[in-house]
C-alpha positions in Angstrom: 0.0 0.0 0.0 1.2 3.5 -0.8 2.4 5.9 1.9 -0.7 8.1 1.9 0.6 10.0 4.9 3.5 11.4 2.8 1.3 11.8 -0.3 -1.5 13.7 1.3 1.0 15.7 3.4 3.0 17.0 0.5 1.1 16.7 -2.8 -1.0 19.7 -3.8 -3.5 17.6 -5.7 -5.2 14.3 -4.6 -4.9 11.8 -7.5 -7.9 9.6 -8.4 -6.1 6.4 -7.6 -4.9 7.8 -4.2 -8.5 8.8 -3.4 -9.6 5.2 -4.2 -7.0 3.7 -2.0 -8.1 6.0 0.8 -11.7 5.0 0.5 -10.7 1.3 0.8 -8.5 1.7 3.9 -11.1 3.8 5.7 -13.1 0.6 6.2 -10.2 -1.6 7.3 -11.1 -2.4 10.9 -8.3 -4.9 11.3 -5.5 -2.4 10.5 -6.8 1.2 11.0 -3.4 2.8 11.2 -3.0 3.5 7.5 -6.3 5.4 7.4 -5.5 7.2 10.7 -2.2 8.5 9.4 -3.8 9.6 6.1 -6.4 11.6 8.1 -3.6 13.3 10.0 -1.9 14.2 6.7 -5.2 15.6 5.4 -5.5 17.7 8.5 -2.0 19.1 8.6 -2.1 20.0 4.9 -5.1 22.2 5.4 -3.8 23.7 8.6 -0.6 24.7 6.8 -2.0 25.6 3.3 -5.6 26.6 4.0 -9.1 25.2 3.8 -9.6 22.7 0.9 -13.1 21.4 0.1 -11.8 18.2 -1.4 -9.7 17.2 1.6 -12.4 18.5 4.0 -14.8 16.1 2.3 -12.3 13.3 2.7 -12.3 13.9 6.4 -16.1 13.9 6.5 -16.1 10.4 4.9 -14.0 9.2 7.8 -16.8 10.1 10.2 -18.9 7.2 9.0 -20.0 4.8 11.7 -18.5 2.0 9.6 -15.0 3.4 10.2 -12.9 2.3 13.3 -12.8 4.5 16.4 -9.2 5.5 15.8 -10.2 6.9 12.4 -13.3 8.7 13.6 -11.4 10.3 16.5 -8.7 11.7 14.2 -11.3 12.9 11.7 -13.4 14.9 14.2 -10.3 16.5 15.7 -9.1 17.4 12.3 -12.4 18.9 11.2 -12.8 21.0 14.3 -9.2 22.2 14.2 -9.5 23.3 10.6 -12.8 25.1 11.2 -11.4 26.7 14.4 -7.9 27.6 13.6 -8.7 28.7 10.0 -11.9 30.4 11.1 -13.8 28.7 8.2 -16.8 30.6 7.0 -17.6 28.4 3.9 -21.3 27.8 4.1 -21.0 24.3 2.5 -18.5 23.3 5.2 -20.5 24.7 8.1 -23.7 23.0 6.8 -21.8 19.7 6.6 -20.5 20.2 10.2 -24.0 21.0 11.4 -25.2 17.7 9.9 -22.3 15.9 11.5 -23.0 17.4 14.9 -26.6 16.3 14.8 -25.5 12.7 15.4 -21.9 13.1 16.7 -22.4 15.9 19.2 -20.8 14.2 22.2 -17.6 13.1 20.4 -17.3 16.6 18.9 -17.6 18.2 22.3 -15.1 15.9 23.8 -12.6 16.7 21.0 -13.3 20.4 21.3 -12.6 20.3 25.1 -9.3 18.5 24.5 -8.3 21.1 21.8 -9.1 24.0 24.2 -7.2 22.4 27.1 -4.0 22.7 25.1 -4.0 26.4 25.9 -3.2 25.5 29.6 -0.2 23.2 29.4 0.8 23.9 33.0 -2.5 22.2 34.2 -3.3 19.6 31.5 0.2 18.8 30.2 2.5 18.6 33.3 5.3 16.7 31.5 5.8 19.1 28.6 8.9 20.7 30.0 10.5 17.3 30.8 9.8 15.6 27.4 10.1 18.4 24.9 13.9 18.2 24.6 13.6 14.4 23.9 11.8 15.3 20.6 15.1 16.8 19.3 16.3 13.3 18.7 17.2 12.0 15.2 14.2 9.6 15.3 11.7 12.4 15.4 13.8 14.8 13.1 14.0 12.2 10.4 10.5 10.7 10.6 7.8 13.2 11.3 5.2 10.4 11.2 6.6 9.1 14.5 4.7 11.9 16.2 1.4 10.2 15.1 2.2 6.5 15.2 0.3 4.3 17.6 2.7 3.0 20.3 3.7 -0.5 19.2 6.7 -2.7 19.9 9.6 -2.6 17.5 9.0 0.9 16.1 12.2 2.4 17.5 13.7 -0.3 19.5 14.6 -4.1 19.7 13.5 -5.2 23.2 13.1 -8.7 24.4 9.8 -9.9 26.1 11.1 -9.1 29.6 12.2 -5.5 28.6 9.0 -4.8 26.7 6.9 -6.0 29.7 8.7 -3.5 31.9 8.2 -0.7 29.4 4.4 -1.5 29.1 4.0 -1.4 33.0 5.9 1.9 33.2 3.8 3.7 30.6 0.5 2.2 31.8 1.1 3.7 35.2 2.1 7.2 33.9 -0.7 7.8 31.4 1.4 9.6 28.8 0.4 9.9 25.1 1.9 7.6 22.4 4.4 10.1 21.0 5.7 10.8 24.5 6.1 7.1 25.0 8.4 7.0 22.0 10.3 10.0 23.2 10.7 8.6 26.8 11.6 5.1 25.5 14.6 6.6 23.8 16.0 7.3 27.3 14.5 4.3 29.0 15.9 1.7 26.7 19.4 2.7 27.6 18.9 1.5 31.1 16.6 -1.5 30.6 19.4 -4.2 30.0 21.1 -3.5 33.3 17.8 -3.4 35.2 16.6 -6.6 33.6 19.9 -8.4 34.5 19.5 -7.3 38.1 15.9 -8.6 38.3 16.8 -11.8 36.7 19.6 -12.3 39.2 16.9 -12.0 41.9 14.9 -14.8 40.1 12.1 -12.4 39.2 10.3 -13.9 36.2 8.3 -12.2 33.5 4.9 -13.0 35.0 5.9 -11.5 38.4 7.1 -8.1 37.0 3.8 -6.2 37.6 4.2 -7.0 41.4 7.7 -5.6 41.6 8.0 -2.0 42.9 10.5 -0.8 40.3 11.6 2.8 40.6 11.1 4.0 37.1 11.2 7.6 38.3 14.8 7.1 39.2 15.6 5.8 35.8 14.1 8.9 34.1 15.9 11.2 36.5 19.1 9.6 35.5 18.4 10.2 31.9 17.4 13.8 32.5 20.4 14.6 34.7 18.3 14.6 37.8 16.6 17.9 37.0 12.9 17.0 36.5 10.4 14.3 37.5 7.9 12.7 35.3 4.4 13.3 36.7 1.7 10.7 36.7 -1.6 12.0 35.2 -4.6 11.7 37.5 -6.8 10.4 34.7 -6.3 7.9 31.9 -6.0 9.4 28.5 -8.9 8.8 26.2 -8.3 8.2 22.5 -9.2 11.8 21.9 -6.8 13.1 24.5 -4.1 10.9 23.2 -4.4 12.1 19.6 -4.8 15.8 20.5 -1.7 15.7 22.6 0.3 13.9 19.7 -0.9 16.6 17.3 0.0 19.4 19.6 3.4 17.9 20.2 4.0 18.1 16.5 2.6 21.6 16.1 4.6 22.9 19.1 7.9 21.0 18.8 8.4 19.7 15.3 10.7 21.4 12.7 8.6 19.8 10.0 5.8 22.4 10.2 5.5 26.2 10.4 2.5 25.8 12.7 2.6 26.9 16.3 0.2 26.5 19.2 -2.9 28.7 19.8 -2.1 30.3 23.1 -5.2 32.6 23.3 -8.2 30.4 23.8 -10.5 33.2 22.6 -9.0 32.7 19.1 -10.8 29.4 19.0 -13.8 30.3 21.1 -14.8 33.2 18.9 -15.5 31.1 15.8 -18.5 29.7 14.1 -17.5 26.1 14.9 -17.4 26.9 18.6 -21.0 28.2 18.4 -22.1 25.0 16.7 -20.3 22.7 19.2 -20.9 24.5 22.5 -24.7 24.6 22.7 -26.5 25.0 26.0 -25.7 26.3 29.4 -24.2 23.0 30.6 -21.5 22.9 27.9 -20.7 26.5 28.3 -20.2 25.9 32.0 -17.8 23.0 31.4 -15.6 25.1 29.2 -15.7 28.1 31.6 -14.3 25.7 34.2 -11.4 24.5 32.1 
């Protein structure tokens, strides 16, 4: 299969055969990553180059209930970001969004909340200062798609079963987004072999790892020169939270885009899409308390 992330990210025109491939992978429930990455590319292209009806329609297709959750989450975040950041006033696009919100209102509001929370990193992104330097690594510099890949084994490392189990336990406890997992793993993997050797010498087998009180904070402090501490999130990241943070890691830290974060929340609140999503006193109150 073609690399639609690269094609949709860089090509000014969408070719008919690429469009056909996209329509096929949208419905692939077994391997949704290709479609998810294509949606991210469609989103970034418009954020960087301006609203495009064709690409916008392609994102709308991805909101079909037949598409996997990972695909639908990325599509709604992309649609809202494009409408909000670009202040889209195109009547066709706004009518399409109104139709979409008539049956996907809750998902849209969850995504809008996550987008607006990015304006308060000190509250909702406590690990930003610790991890942002890790994104200067060659892995992220040479492969911008790594910001958006689901966290899977073997993407940037070659760990054995024991080492991977330790890694999974660590990240499960800390509730960090997938791109942060990759960034942190670049540090963590340097220390895993020595830790594994020590645990094996203590006859601690793979199935017992989750009951071992391993001091992962100490590992990360070693990697950061003892200056900062990784903070555990109080809540588990939803798929929406995870993707929004991946996207904002890219926008805020990557050298591959001219985009930068929206710091003034009113730039997003004073838009037509905000009026369509935030309907009713209850939702207004939720956003006031962010």
